C-alpha positions in Angstrom: 0.0 0.0 0.0 1.2 3.4 1.1 4.8 2.1 1.8 5.6 2.1 -1.8 4.9 5.9 -2.0 8.1 6.9 -0.1 10.1 4.3 -1.9 9.1 5.7 -5.3 9.9 9.2 -4.1 13.3 8.2 -2.7 14.1 6.4 -6.0 13.1 9.5 -7.9 15.3 11.6 -5.7 18.3 9.3 -5.9 18.0 9.1 -9.8 16.8 12.7 -10.4 17.3 13.9 -14.0 15.0 16.9 -14.3 11.6 17.3 -15.4 11.2 13.7 -16.8 11.8 12.5 -13.3 9.2 14.8 -11.7 6.6 13.8 -14.3 7.3 10.0 -13.9 7.2 10.0 -10.1 4.2 12.1 -10.0 2.4 9.8 -12.5 3.4 6.7 -10.6 2.4 8.0 -7.2 -1.0 9.1 -8.4 -1.4 5.6 -10.0 -0.5 4.0 -6.7 -2.8 6.2 -4.8 -5.6 5.5 -7.2 -5.1 1.7 -7.0 -5.6 1.9 -3.2 -9.0 3.4 -3.4 -11.9 1.1 -2.5 -14.4 3.2 -4.5 -13.9 2.4 -8.3 -15.2 5.8 -9.5 -12.6 7.5 -7.1 -9.9 5.1 -8.3 -10.6 5.9 -11.9 -10.7 9.6 -11.2 -7.3 9.6 -9.4 -5.8 7.5 -12.2 -7.1 9.8 -14.9 -5.4 12.6 -13.0 -2.1 10.7 -13.4 -2.6 10.4 -17.2 -1.4 14.0 -18.2 1.8 13.5 -16.1 2.6 10.1 -17.8 1.8 11.6 -21.2 3.9 14.6 -20.7 6.7 12.4 -19.5 6.4 10.4 -22.7 6.7 13.7 -24.8 9.7 15.0 -22.7 11.7 11.8 -23.2 10.6 11.3 -26.8 8.7 8.0 -26.2 6.3 8.3 -29.0 5.0 4.7 -29.1 4.4 4.9 -25.3 2.5 8.3 -25.8 0.2 6.5 -28.2 -0.5 3.8 -25.7 -1.0 6.4 -23.0 -3.5 8.3 -25.0 -5.3 5.2 -25.9 -5.4 4.1 -22.3 -6.6 7.6 -21.2 -9.5 7.5 -23.7 -10.6 4.1 -22.5 -10.3 5.1 -18.9 -12.2 8.4 -19.5 -15.0 6.4 -21.2 -15.2 3.9 -18.3 -15.2 6.8 -15.8 -18.0 8.5 -17.7 -20.0 5.3 -17.9 -19.7 4.5 -14.2 -20.6 8.1 -13.3 -23.8 7.9 -15.4 -24.7 4.6 -13.9 -24.4 6.0 -10.4 -26.6 9.0 -11.3 -29.3 6.7 -12.7 -29.2 4.5 -9.6 -29.6 7.6 -7.2 -32.8 8.7 -9.1 
């Protein structure tokens, strides 16, 4: 669980190489936090928040194939988030 957050931050600090490190560590920490959520809607929301950081990292380091994968993953995740949000609104009615 949460024990991996300081480990990720420490590894980022020890291997720091500028903006790419900040983006990668931010994305990975947000994904870890998202995976620890019990509510799937909250999990999807936190992980969607991580997507721009991961995509920006791919741009900064020139990982174009990874960027295509990140954008596709973001699109699928956003669609699932929207579907779940709609289903929760309908169930409350």
